[in-house]
MDAnalysis code that builds the backbone (N, CA, C; Angstrom):
import MDAnalysis as mda
import numpy as np

u = mda.Universe.empty(672, n_residues=224, atom_resindex=np.repeat(np.arange(224), 3), trajectory=True)
u.add_TopologyAttr("name", ["N", "CA", "C"] * 224)
u.add_TopologyAttr("resid", np.arange(1, 225))
u.add_TopologyAttr("resname", ["MET", "ARG", "SER", "TYR", "LEU", "ARG", "PHE", "ARG", "SER", "LEU", "GLN", "TYR", "ASN", "GLU", "GLN", "VAL", "ALA", "GLU", "LEU", "ILE", "ALA", "ALA", "VAL", "PRO", "ASN", "VAL", "ALA", "GLY", "TRP", "ARG", "LEU", "ALA", "ALA", "ILE", "PRO", "GLU", "THR", "LEU", "SER", "ASP", "ALA", "ALA", "ILE", "GLY", "GLN", "ILE", "LEU", "ASN", "SER", "PHE", "ASP", "HIS", "GLU", "THR", "ALA", "ALA", "ASP", "LEU", "ARG", "ASP", "TYR", "ALA", "MET", "VAL", "ARG", "CYS", "LEU", "ALA", "ASP", "LEU", "GLY", "LEU", "ARG", "ALA", "ALA", "GLU", "VAL", "VAL", "GLN", "ILE", "GLN", "LEU", "ASP", "ASP", "LEU", "ASN", "TRP", "ARG", "GLU", "GLY", "THR", "LEU", "GLN", "ILE", "ARG", "ARG", "THR", "LYS", "SER", "ARG", "ARG", "GLY", "TYR", "ILE", "ILE", "PRO", "LEU", "PRO", "GLU", "PRO", "THR", "GLY", "ARG", "ALA", "ILE", "ALA", "ASP", "TYR", "LEU", "ARG", "LEU", "ALA", "ARG", "ARG", "ALA", "THR", "THR", "THR", "SER", "ARG", "ALA", "VAL", "PHE", "VAL", "ARG", "HIS", "TYR", "ALA", "PRO", "ALA", "ASP", "VAL", "PRO", "LEU", "GLY", "THR", "GLY", "ARG", "VAL", "HIS", "GLN", "ALA", "VAL", "ARG", "ALA", "ALA", "TYR", "VAL", "ARG", "CYS", "GLY", "TRP", "THR", "GLU", "GLN", "SER", "GLY", "THR", "HIS", "LEU", "LEU", "ARG", "HIS", "SER", "VAL", "ALA", "ARG", "ARG", "LEU", "LEU", "ARG", "SER", "GLY", "SER", "SER", "LEU", "LYS", "GLU", "VAL", "ALA", "ASP", "VAL", "LEU", "ARG", "HIS", "GLN", "SER", "ILE", "ASP", "THR", "THR", "ALA", "ILE", "TYR", "THR", "LYS", "ILE", "ASP", "LEU", "GLN", "GLY", "MET", "GLU", "ALA", "VAL", "ALA", "LEU", "PRO", "TRP", "PRO", "GLY", "SER", "LYS", "SER"])
u.atoms.positions = np.array([
    [29.343, 20.925, -15.247],
    [30.684, 21.545, -15.604],
    [30.742, 21.759, -17.119],
    [30.132, 21.174, -17.914],
    [30.156, 21.556, -19.231],
    [29.516, 22.929, -19.337],
    [28.427, 23.193, -18.798],
    [27.506, 24.458, -18.854],
    [28.309, 25.409, -18.004],
    [29.132, 25.269, -17.193],
    [29.993, 26.293, -16.556],
    [31.213, 26.763, -17.455],
    [31.776, 25.778, -18.241],
    [32.678, 26.008, -19.170],
    [32.117, 26.907, -20.455],
    [30.930, 26.575, -20.855],
    [30.332, 27.272, -21.886],
    [30.041, 28.765, -21.446],
    [29.691, 28.941, -20.226],
    [29.541, 30.221, -19.684],
    [30.744, 31.004, -19.767],
    [31.825, 30.465, -19.215],
    [33.186, 31.080, -19.392],
    [33.551, 31.415, -20.753],
    [33.234, 30.568, -21.572],
    [33.538, 30.819, -22.934],
    [32.734, 32.056, -23.496],
    [31.470, 32.092, -23.230],
    [30.634, 33.306, -23.782],
    [30.789, 34.441, -22.877],
    [31.040, 34.386, -21.482],
    [31.219, 35.611, -20.783],
    [32.499, 36.378, -20.865],
    [33.465, 35.452, -20.821],
    [34.848, 35.886, -20.851],
    [35.738, 35.550, -22.078],
    [35.174, 34.980, -23.049],
    [35.716, 34.731, -24.411],
    [37.060, 33.850, -24.027],
    [36.891, 32.865, -23.158],
    [38.090, 32.019, -22.917],
    [38.143, 30.859, -23.651],
    [39.403, 30.360, -24.037],
    [39.338, 29.251, -25.021],
    [39.212, 28.031, -24.162],
    [38.156, 27.339, -24.023],
    [38.004, 26.318, -23.204],
    [37.367, 25.006, -24.015],
    [37.368, 25.240, -25.347],
    [36.771, 23.976, -26.264],
    [37.431, 22.780, -25.893],
    [38.637, 22.703, -25.654],
    [39.299, 21.451, -25.421],
    [38.872, 20.943, -23.911],
    [38.741, 21.620, -22.953],
    [38.194, 21.503, -21.611],
    [36.605, 20.835, -21.709],
    [35.971, 21.353, -22.551],
    [34.631, 20.991, -22.722],
    [34.535, 19.567, -23.396],
    [35.472, 19.170, -24.366],
    [35.603, 17.990, -24.905],
    [35.918, 16.965, -24.145],
    [36.551, 17.287, -23.002],
    [37.190, 16.327, -22.033],
    [36.164, 15.977, -20.924],
    [35.069, 16.829, -20.762],
    [33.999, 16.433, -19.803],
    [32.988, 15.164, -20.162],
    [33.173, 14.035, -19.469],
    [32.472, 13.057, -19.852],
    [31.018, 13.129, -19.912],
    [30.134, 12.680, -20.808],
    [28.603, 12.702, -20.641],
    [28.228, 11.848, -19.366],
    [26.842, 12.385, -18.824],
    [26.438, 11.677, -17.909],
    [25.981, 10.367, -18.315],
    [26.108, 9.318, -17.686],
    [25.607, 7.986, -18.016],
    [23.963, 7.848, -18.074],
    [23.592, 7.432, -19.126],
    [22.148, 7.224, -19.161],
    [21.952, 5.873, -19.385],
    [21.767, 5.193, -18.330],
    [21.673, 3.615, -18.483],
    [20.231, 3.291, -18.788],
    [20.251, 2.317, -19.838],
    [18.774, 1.710, -20.208],
    [18.088, 1.197, -19.011],
    [16.884, 1.381, -19.022],
    [15.952, 0.818, -17.946],
    [16.527, 1.080, -16.463],
    [17.061, 2.410, -16.318],
    [17.522, 2.783, -15.132],
    [16.316, 3.373, -14.036],
    [15.323, 3.949, -14.806],
    [14.158, 4.551, -14.054],
    [13.492, 3.453, -13.342],
    [12.701, 3.627, -12.505],
    [11.703, 2.878, -11.666],
    [10.380, 3.458, -12.185],
    [9.508, 2.553, -12.761],
    [8.178, 3.062, -13.256],
    [7.302, 3.330, -11.835],
    [6.766, 4.687, -11.949],
    [5.840, 5.111, -10.933],
    [4.399, 4.330, -11.125],
    [3.799, 3.870, -10.100],
    [2.546, 3.111, -10.235],
    [1.554, 3.669, -9.046],
    [0.370, 3.382, -9.259],
    [-0.648, 3.722, -8.325],
    [-1.158, 2.188, -7.610],
    [-1.466, 2.497, -6.513],
    [-2.096, 1.384, -5.767],
    [-3.506, 1.037, -6.320],
    [-4.080, -0.063, -6.107],
    [-5.397, -0.403, -6.435],
    [-6.403, 0.578, -5.591],
    [-6.060, 1.030, -4.395],
    [-6.966, 2.025, -3.618],
    [-6.884, 3.357, -4.401],
    [-5.808, 3.799, -5.004],
    [-5.622, 4.917, -5.683],
    [-6.536, 4.943, -6.990],
    [-6.282, 3.800, -7.753],
    [-7.159, 3.766, -8.862],
    [-8.551, 3.816, -8.677],
    [-8.950, 2.982, -7.511],
    [-10.419, 3.172, -7.025],
    [-10.914, 4.725, -6.770],
    [-9.914, 5.400, -6.093],
    [-10.224, 6.783, -5.903],
    [-10.431, 7.657, -7.293],
    [-9.584, 7.353, -8.098],
    [-9.652, 8.202, -9.410],
    [-11.081, 7.656, -10.006],
    [-11.453, 6.496, -10.262],
    [-12.694, 6.138, -10.882],
    [-13.939, 6.646, -9.998],
    [-13.768, 6.745, -8.641],
    [-14.932, 7.256, -7.965],
    [-14.980, 8.742, -7.924],
    [-13.950, 9.490, -8.545],
    [-14.001, 10.961, -8.663],
    [-14.894, 11.498, -9.739],
    [-15.589, 10.558, -10.570],
    [-16.335, 11.052, -11.566],
    [-17.954, 10.973, -11.017],
    [-18.627, 12.014, -11.387],
    [-20.004, 12.047, -10.818],
    [-21.082, 11.542, -11.679],
    [-20.602, 11.391, -13.001],
    [-21.506, 10.642, -13.897],
    [-22.850, 11.543, -14.159],
    [-22.698, 12.800, -14.030],
    [-23.985, 13.652, -14.235],
    [-23.929, 14.322, -15.489],
    [-22.927, 14.408, -16.327],
    [-23.064, 15.085, -17.585],
    [-22.410, 14.304, -18.631],
    [-22.701, 14.433, -19.754],
    [-22.184, 13.774, -21.062],
    [-20.663, 13.596, -20.935],
    [-20.042, 14.742, -20.630],
    [-18.317, 14.779, -20.650],
    [-18.062, 13.765, -19.624],
    [-18.743, 13.759, -18.375],
    [-18.249, 12.959, -17.423],
    [-18.430, 11.330, -17.824],
    [-19.389, 10.998, -18.410],
    [-19.587, 9.781, -18.795],
    [-18.497, 9.236, -19.868],
    [-18.324, 10.339, -20.819],
    [-17.166, 9.965, -21.821],
    [-15.818, 9.976, -21.131],
    [-15.515, 10.777, -20.392],
    [-14.115, 10.867, -19.740],
    [-13.952, 9.597, -18.897],
    [-14.998, 9.071, -18.177],
    [-15.078, 7.962, -17.209],
    [-14.722, 6.748, -18.076],
    [-15.349, 6.673, -19.183],
    [-15.159, 5.486, -20.266],
    [-13.799, 5.375, -20.606],
    [-13.317, 6.662, -20.919],
    [-11.876, 6.821, -21.548],
    [-10.718, 6.471, -20.419],
    [-11.078, 6.751, -19.256],
    [-10.100, 6.378, -18.108],
    [-10.290, 5.082, -17.785],
    [-11.411, 4.476, -17.858],
    [-11.442, 2.922, -17.625],
    [-10.696, 2.214, -18.653],
    [-10.753, 2.579, -19.873],
    [-9.951, 2.103, -20.843],
    [-8.323, 1.987, -20.644],
    [-7.972, 3.079, -19.910],
    [-6.462, 3.387, -19.606],
    [-6.314, 2.398, -18.451],
    [-7.131, 2.480, -17.453],
    [-6.795, 1.894, -16.061],
    [-6.958, 0.226, -16.042],
    [-8.228, -0.047, -16.974],
    [-8.307, -1.526, -16.898],
    [-7.644, -2.253, -18.067],
    [-7.347, -1.595, -19.201],
    [-6.776, -2.384, -20.353],
    [-5.316, -1.895, -20.632],
    [-4.873, -0.765, -19.797],
    [-3.480, -0.393, -20.007],
    [-3.341, 0.253, -21.585],
    [-4.397, 0.800, -22.041],
    [-4.193, 1.445, -23.403],
    [-3.515, 2.635, -23.365],
    [-2.878, 3.087, -24.415],
    [-2.287, 4.552, -24.631],
    [-3.354, 5.389, -24.865],
    [-3.125, 6.772, -24.780],
    [-4.070, 7.739, -25.080],
    [-4.478, 7.627, -26.523],
    [-3.449, 7.528, -27.503],
    [-3.731, 7.557, -28.893],
    [-4.553, 6.293, -29.097],
    [-4.550, 5.107, -28.612],
    [-5.225, 4.053, -28.758],
    [-6.647, 4.273, -28.431],
    [-6.833, 4.820, -27.442],
    [-8.211, 5.278, -26.841],
    [-8.953, 6.159, -27.939],
    [-8.372, 7.181, -28.257],
    [-9.182, 8.072, -29.129],
    [-9.458, 7.238, -30.652],
    [-8.802, 6.340, -30.728],
    [-8.862, 5.612, -32.108],
    [-9.773, 4.606, -32.284],
    [-10.329, 4.226, -31.002],
    [-11.423, 3.172, -31.169],
    [-12.585, 3.534, -31.810],
    [-13.129, 2.683, -32.655],
    [-14.164, 2.934, -33.381],
    [-15.449, 1.996, -33.110],
    [-16.575, 2.313, -33.458],
    [-17.733, 1.545, -33.096],
    [-17.600, 0.002, -33.538],
    [-17.048, -0.079, -34.674],
    [-16.925, -1.489, -35.462],
    [-15.870, -2.252, -34.506],
    [-14.894, -1.483, -33.710],
    [-13.948, -2.282, -33.013],
    [-14.454, -3.119, -31.780],
    [-15.756, -2.838, -31.363],
    [-16.334, -3.321, -30.321],
    [-17.247, -4.532, -30.690],
    [-16.859, -5.679, -30.134],
    [-17.648, -6.815, -30.246],
    [-18.450, -7.375, -29.150],
    [-19.569, -6.901, -28.986],
    [-20.551, -7.000, -27.560],
    [-20.736, -8.459, -27.303],
    [-20.847, -9.207, -28.547],
    [-21.304, -10.649, -28.282],
    [-20.235, -11.492, -27.744],
    [-18.855, -11.262, -28.220],
    [-17.806, -11.982, -27.829],
    [-17.119, -11.154, -26.588],
    [-17.414, -10.007, -26.493],
    [-16.626, -9.273, -25.342],
    [-15.296, -9.129, -25.450],
    [-15.075, -8.485, -26.838],
    [-13.639, -8.144, -27.219],
    [-13.656, -6.825, -27.800],
    [-12.413, -6.267, -27.808],
    [-12.087, -4.902, -28.353],
    [-10.855, -4.984, -29.191],
    [-11.077, -4.600, -30.610],
    [-10.061, -4.601, -31.506],
    [-9.251, -3.204, -31.244],
    [-7.959, -3.379, -31.055],
    [-7.090, -2.204, -31.232],
    [-6.565, -2.127, -32.465],
    [-6.693, -1.472, -33.549],
    [-6.384, -1.362, -34.673],
    [-4.931, -0.832, -34.873],
    [-4.710, 0.347, -34.384],
    [-3.451, 1.017, -34.444],
    [-2.657, 1.285, -33.058],
    [-1.555, 0.830, -33.101],
    [-0.629, 0.921, -31.924],
    [0.818, 1.601, -32.474],
    [1.611, 1.600, -31.543],
    [3.000, 2.072, -31.931],
    [3.723, 1.239, -33.007],
    [3.258, -0.278, -33.011],
    [4.037, -1.076, -33.809],
    [3.030, -1.111, -35.144],
    [2.100, -0.377, -35.309],
    [1.044, -0.353, -36.475],
    [0.444, -1.722, -36.612],
    [0.510, -2.616, -35.600],
    [-0.181, -3.954, -35.745],
    [-1.364, -3.977, -34.950],
    [-2.364, -4.713, -35.360],
    [-3.699, -4.735, -34.703],
    [-3.859, -5.953, -33.667],
    [-4.472, -5.693, -32.508],
    [-4.645, -6.643, -31.512],
    [-6.229, -6.751, -31.261],
    [-6.681, -7.932, -30.850],
    [-7.891, -8.204, -30.254],
    [-7.702, -8.662, -28.829],
    [-8.201, -7.806, -27.809],
    [-8.097, -8.106, -26.552],
    [-9.583, -8.155, -25.850],
    [-9.472, -9.124, -24.873],
    [-10.877, -9.112, -23.969],
    [-11.303, -7.623, -23.242],
    [-12.495, -7.560, -23.410],
    [-13.170, -6.254, -22.886],
    [-13.820, -6.588, -21.643],
    [-13.211, -6.154, -20.414],
    [-13.660, -6.570, -18.994],
    [-15.169, -5.962, -18.904],
    [-15.986, -6.652, -18.153],
    [-17.318, -6.052, -17.965],
    [-17.348, -4.687, -17.436],
    [-16.639, -4.356, -16.455],
    [-16.748, -3.024, -16.035],
    [-16.263, -1.754, -17.115],
    [-15.256, -2.252, -17.873],
    [-14.866, -1.385, -18.882],
    [-16.034, -1.265, -20.042],
    [-16.599, -2.467, -20.440],
    [-17.649, -2.468, -21.218],
    [-18.922, -1.685, -20.854],
    [-19.277, -1.779, -19.698],
    [-20.483, -1.236, -19.160],
    [-20.177, 0.371, -19.191],
    [-18.988, 0.818, -18.771],
    [-18.816, 2.191, -18.907],
    [-18.765, 2.731, -20.395],
    [-18.262, 2.030, -21.138],
    [-18.471, 2.502, -22.715],
    [-19.912, 2.370, -23.060],
    [-20.724, 1.527, -22.744],
    [-22.113, 1.288, -23.071],
    [-22.857, 2.541, -22.557],
    [-22.525, 2.718, -21.293],
    [-23.281, 3.834, -20.618],
    [-23.071, 5.009, -21.385],
    [-21.985, 5.422, -21.664],
    [-21.554, 6.559, -22.648],
    [-22.338, 6.594, -23.971],
    [-22.262, 5.381, -24.573],
    [-22.833, 5.478, -25.906],
    [-24.408, 5.562, -25.789],
    [-25.078, 4.941, -24.904],
    [-26.473, 5.051, -24.666],
    [-27.001, 6.456, -24.058],
    [-26.159, 6.918, -23.120],
    [-26.665, 8.073, -22.382],
    [-26.153, 9.237, -22.600],
    [-25.024, 9.240, -23.378],
    [-24.212, 10.622, -23.577],
    [-23.884, 10.931, -25.176],
    [-23.635, 9.965, -25.771],
    [-23.182, 10.246, -27.219],
    [-24.586, 10.342, -28.050],
    [-24.496, 11.510, -28.785],
    [-25.676, 11.957, -29.518],
    [-26.116, 10.816, -30.517],
    [-27.353, 10.589, -30.732],
    [-27.905, 9.634, -31.603],
    [-27.536, 10.014, -33.052],
    [-27.401, 11.524, -33.199],
    [-27.285, 11.872, -34.576],
    [-25.780, 11.937, -34.852],
    [-24.955, 11.478, -34.227],
    [-23.603, 11.481, -34.438],
    [-23.182, 10.536, -35.575],
    [-22.593, 11.245, -36.695],
    [-22.231, 10.398, -37.776],
    [-20.777, 9.691, -37.793],
    [-19.899, 10.204, -36.869],
    [-18.576, 9.718, -36.791],
    [-18.708, 8.283, -36.300],
    [-17.748, 7.353, -36.856],
    [-17.599, 6.003, -36.190],
    [-16.665, 5.988, -35.193],
    [-16.138, 7.015, -34.905],
    [-15.368, 7.068, -33.640],
    [-16.081, 6.957, -32.376],
    [-15.681, 6.174, -31.390],
    [-16.637, 6.124, -30.285],
    [-16.591, 7.375, -29.343],
    [-15.168, 8.094, -29.027],
    [-15.272, 9.291, -28.340],
    [-15.163, 10.300, -29.289],
    [-16.141, 11.395, -29.013],
    [-16.304, 12.341, -30.058],
    [-16.588, 13.647, -29.156],
    [-16.282, 14.946, -29.839],
    [-16.770, 16.075, -29.221],
    [-18.289, 16.255, -29.019],
    [-18.585, 16.937, -27.857],
    [-20.013, 17.150, -27.749],
    [-20.395, 18.476, -28.110],
    [-19.381, 19.649, -28.273],
    [-19.831, 20.860, -28.569],
    [-19.023, 21.162, -29.912],
    [-19.360, 22.294, -30.435],
    [-18.758, 22.772, -31.725],
    [-17.402, 22.777, -31.665],
    [-16.688, 22.235, -32.744],
    [-17.277, 21.306, -33.691],
    [-17.556, 19.988, -33.189],
    [-18.755, 19.723, -33.126],
    [-19.471, 18.575, -32.662],
    [-19.142, 17.352, -33.445],
    [-19.344, 16.083, -33.023],
    [-19.207, 14.809, -33.706],
    [-17.719, 14.669, -34.186],
    [-16.679, 15.283, -33.750],
    [-15.364, 15.250, -34.283],
    [-14.644, 14.316, -33.455],
    [-14.066, 13.393, -33.852],
    [-13.360, 12.397, -33.039],
    [-12.236, 13.373, -31.999],
    [-12.069, 12.785, -30.686],
    [-11.187, 13.638, -29.839],
    [-9.825, 13.456, -30.237],
    [-8.852, 14.283, -29.704],
    [-7.479, 13.931, -29.874],
    [-6.974, 13.641, -28.478],
    [-5.867, 13.144, -28.451],
    [-5.155, 12.787, -27.313],
    [-5.126, 13.655, -26.074],
    [-4.929, 14.894, -26.365],
    [-5.015, 16.055, -25.535],
    [-6.090, 16.016, -24.688],
    [-7.376, 15.715, -25.043],
    [-8.544, 15.567, -24.251],
    [-8.343, 14.628, -23.326],
    [-7.843, 13.296, -23.651],
    [-7.621, 12.175, -22.704],
    [-6.730, 12.562, -21.529],
    [-5.694, 13.362, -21.772],
    [-4.627, 13.710, -20.859],
    [-5.334, 14.701, -19.925],
    [-6.158, 15.585, -20.390],
    [-7.160, 16.543, -19.627],
    [-8.049, 15.703, -18.688],
    [-8.568, 14.792, -19.227],
    [-9.607, 13.912, -18.209],
    [-8.755, 13.372, -17.133],
    [-7.502, 12.831, -17.511],
    [-6.724, 12.237, -16.347],
    [-6.256, 13.162, -15.385],
    [-5.670, 14.324, -15.977],
    [-5.176, 15.448, -15.132],
    [-6.325, 15.942, -14.204],
    [-7.541, 16.217, -14.741],
    [-8.753, 16.681, -13.878],
    [-9.074, 15.737, -12.831],
    [-8.921, 14.411, -12.987],
    [-9.142, 13.238, -12.057],
    [-8.094, 13.290, -10.927],
    [-6.668, 13.514, -11.427],
    [-5.740, 13.513, -10.324],
    [-5.932, 14.833, -9.396],
    [-6.557, 15.879, -10.121],
    [-6.701, 17.339, -9.128],
    [-8.076, 16.790, -8.095],
    [-9.020, 16.372, -8.631],
    [-10.066, 16.005, -7.835],
    [-9.647, 14.982, -6.718],
    [-8.680, 14.382, -6.789],
    [-8.164, 13.396, -5.787],
    [-7.239, 14.254, -4.832],
    [-7.040, 15.357, -5.182],
    [-5.963, 16.138, -4.358],
    [-4.441, 15.784, -4.614],
    [-4.286, 15.354, -5.971],
    [-2.769, 14.945, -6.296],
    [-2.430, 15.928, -7.191],
    [-1.428, 16.823, -6.915],
    [-0.834, 17.748, -7.667],
    [0.423, 17.509, -8.343],
    [1.129, 16.292, -7.992],
    [2.277, 16.105, -8.607],
    [2.301, 14.958, -9.729],
    [1.081, 14.336, -9.660],
    [0.992, 13.126, -10.623],
    [0.481, 13.924, -11.961],
    [0.947, 13.255, -13.139],
    [0.664, 13.574, -14.332],
    [0.662, 12.548, -15.438],
    [0.025, 12.677, -16.536],
    [0.379, 11.751, -17.676],
    [-0.479, 10.622, -17.506],
    [-0.848, 9.897, -18.577],
    [-1.650, 8.769, -18.543],
    [-0.832, 7.434, -18.619],
    [0.433, 7.521, -18.669],
    [1.215, 6.256, -18.547],
    [1.392, 5.660, -17.161],
    [0.756, 6.655, -16.160],
    [0.769, 6.257, -14.958],
    [-0.058, 5.169, -14.433],
    [-1.248, 5.197, -15.349],
    [-2.311, 4.140, -15.296],
    [-1.783, 2.834, -15.938],
    [-1.173, 3.063, -17.133],
    [-0.455, 1.951, -17.759],
    [0.461, 1.136, -16.987],
    [1.404, 1.846, -16.359],
    [2.170, 1.182, -15.377],
    [1.611, 0.575, -14.292],
    [0.431, 1.124, -13.876],
    [-0.220, 0.531, -12.776],
    [-0.871, -0.744, -13.146],
    [-1.212, -0.873, -14.377],
    [-1.764, -2.238, -15.096],
    [-0.843, -3.405, -14.887],
    [0.459, -2.947, -15.202],
    [1.700, -3.910, -15.270],
    [1.689, -4.366, -13.780],
    [1.840, -3.404, -12.886],
    [2.011, -3.781, -11.369],
    [0.990, -4.611, -10.912],
    [-0.392, -4.506, -11.322],
    [-1.468, -5.332, -10.886],
    [-1.298, -6.744, -11.377],
    [-0.939, -6.813, -12.635],
    [-0.748, -8.036, -13.212],
    [0.553, -9.003, -12.379],
    [1.415, -8.328, -12.350],
    [2.656, -8.882, -11.550],
    [2.247, -9.414, -10.232],
    [1.480, -8.629, -9.529],
    [1.060, -9.013, -8.204],
    [0.131, -10.069, -8.267],
    [-0.601, -10.160, -9.481],
    [-1.473, -11.479, -9.412],
    [-0.974, -12.669, -9.869],
    [0.398, -12.718, -10.192],
    [1.202, -13.797, -10.493],
    [1.510, -14.045, -12.046],
    [1.186, -12.927, -12.683],
    [1.282, -12.982, -14.313],
    [2.685, -13.136, -14.614],
    [3.017, -13.916, -15.523],
    [4.509, -13.763, -16.071],
    [4.805, -12.605, -17.043],
    [6.171, -12.334, -16.974],
    [6.562, -11.068, -17.755],
    [6.117, -11.216, -19.160],
    [6.022, -12.285, -19.789],
    [5.495, -12.585, -21.104],
    [4.053, -12.168, -21.179],
    [3.405, -12.562, -20.149],
    [1.971, -12.193, -20.070],
    [1.707, -10.748, -20.116],
    [2.619, -10.036, -19.359],
    [2.430, -8.594, -19.080],
    [2.718, -7.822, -20.477],
    [3.744, -8.361, -21.068],
    [4.191, -7.842, -22.394],
    [3.077, -8.087, -23.318],
    [2.037, -9.224, -23.484],
    [1.141, -9.439, -24.312],
    [-0.116, -8.456, -24.063],
    [-0.372, -8.175, -22.752],
    [-1.547, -7.231, -22.297],
    [-1.041, -5.807, -22.775],
    [0.149, -5.443, -22.614],
    [0.603, -4.167, -22.880],
    [1.187, -3.916, -24.359],
    [1.038, -5.098, -25.029],
    [1.216, -5.200, -26.512],
    [2.575, -4.653, -26.767],
    [3.435, -5.124, -26.155],
    [5.000, -4.854, -26.329],
    [5.516, -5.795, -27.369],
    [6.176, -5.382, -28.420],
    [6.665, -6.123, -29.279],
    [7.904, -7.006, -28.775],
    [8.693, -6.376, -27.989],
    [9.854, -7.187, -27.267],
    [9.718, -7.157, -25.742],
    [10.031, -8.281, -25.441],
    [9.813, -8.537, -23.897],
    [11.012, -7.507, -23.019],
    [11.986, -7.154, -23.781],
    [13.027, -6.256, -23.018],
    [12.211, -4.928, -22.667],
    [11.356, -4.579, -23.596],
    [10.650, -3.327, -22.944],
    [9.848, -3.567, -21.726],
    [9.353, -4.511, -21.726],
    [8.671, -5.058, -20.381],
    [9.601, -5.365, -19.398],
    [10.795, -5.558, -19.464],
    [11.763, -5.873, -18.324],
    [11.835, -4.956, -17.330],
    [11.630, -3.584, -17.583],
    [11.501, -2.496, -16.728],
    [10.611, -2.750, -15.529],
    [9.545, -3.449, -15.660],
    [8.598, -3.711, -14.584],
    [9.084, -4.828, -13.609],
    [10.215, -5.542, -13.948],
    [10.757, -6.411, -12.865],
    [11.119, -5.611, -11.555],
    [11.551, -4.238, -11.828],
    [11.835, -3.439, -10.745],
    [10.749, -3.213, -9.645],
    [9.492, -3.221, -10.107],
    [8.457, -3.229, -9.131],
    [7.643, -4.648, -8.809],
    [8.243, -5.595, -9.285],
    [7.798, -6.992, -8.735],
    [8.506, -7.439, -7.445],
    [8.086, -6.748, -6.351],
    [8.691, -6.908, -5.077],
    [8.784, -8.480, -4.687],
    [7.723, -9.134, -5.026],
    [7.567, -10.624, -4.608],
    [8.438, -11.464, -5.365],
    [8.549, -11.197, -6.845],
    [9.498, -11.771, -7.589],
    [11.072, -11.516, -7.010],
    [11.153, -10.187, -6.632],
    [12.723, -10.104, -6.107],
    [13.002, -10.395, -4.874],
    [12.032, -10.727, -3.903],
    [12.205, -11.383, -2.757],
    [12.497, -12.721, -2.856],
    [12.140, -13.370, -3.876],
    [12.385, -14.822, -4.083],
    [13.688, -15.281, -4.521],
    [14.345, -14.269, -5.214],
    [15.708, -14.326, -5.796],
    [16.649, -13.593, -5.114],
    [16.313, -12.843, -4.046],
    [17.283, -12.127, -3.384],
    [18.190, -12.910, -2.557],
    [19.505, -12.456, -2.498],
    [20.512, -13.254, -1.628],
    [20.477, -12.626, -0.302],
    [20.967, -13.329, 0.817],
    [20.822, -12.732, 2.227],
    [22.066, -11.633, 2.157],
    [21.672, -10.467, 2.863],
    [22.557, -9.475, 3.104],
    [23.942, -9.808, 3.785],
    [25.101, -9.663, 3.264],
    [26.297, -10.069, 3.930],
    [26.449, -9.925, 5.381],
    [26.686, -10.860, 6.270],
    [26.638, -10.708, 7.474],
    [25.213, -11.095, 8.425],
    [24.401, -11.087, 7.630],
    [23.055, -11.303, 8.122],
    [22.717, -12.864, 8.450],
    [21.859, -13.132, 9.071],
    [21.318, -14.761, 9.373],
    [20.617, -15.009, 7.988],
    [20.967, -16.135, 7.447],
    [20.415, -16.566, 6.201],
    [19.098, -17.280, 6.677],
])
């Protein structure tokens, strides 16, 4: 309605300023959206879409595993340094996040193996950059940007035949779904996703169907 009134004002020079001011804004309720997630089978399909034949495939596969296994953001993936990997203890240090705080998280065996395969088989031995994920072509040895992570994910979606899915956060949301289904508490999900406030994690209660079934009241008029 507000757009229509602006059209009348521009097209016919009508005095509708007061009418425009009277049109209420559309309510934008916090946490109103339902996070879109992927099933375990869909995640497996994405990971299986890599052929591991080229250096770029090995690199992109390792990056996608970081997204799908650890729930990292694209910016966190490209900022991983060689010194952040503790192979002896099986941990990964995330130095920079949205909160500018560092975290040490467990490195699952499949994720660590994917990174190790990329470092051994695809990353040039002459690379001087301490960043784990770097360019392979000119300008070579330059750390990747977040755009390349998004491209790798979009390419995997296309190989799976999905044309509507986009974005790396779909994988991050799927990590939350997987944790909730395994019985993790909301606080544990918040810790894995490195949320500073559990209120941010509260949106995932909408996809915790088992939890909602436990507290749902009987439908009025139905048998309890």
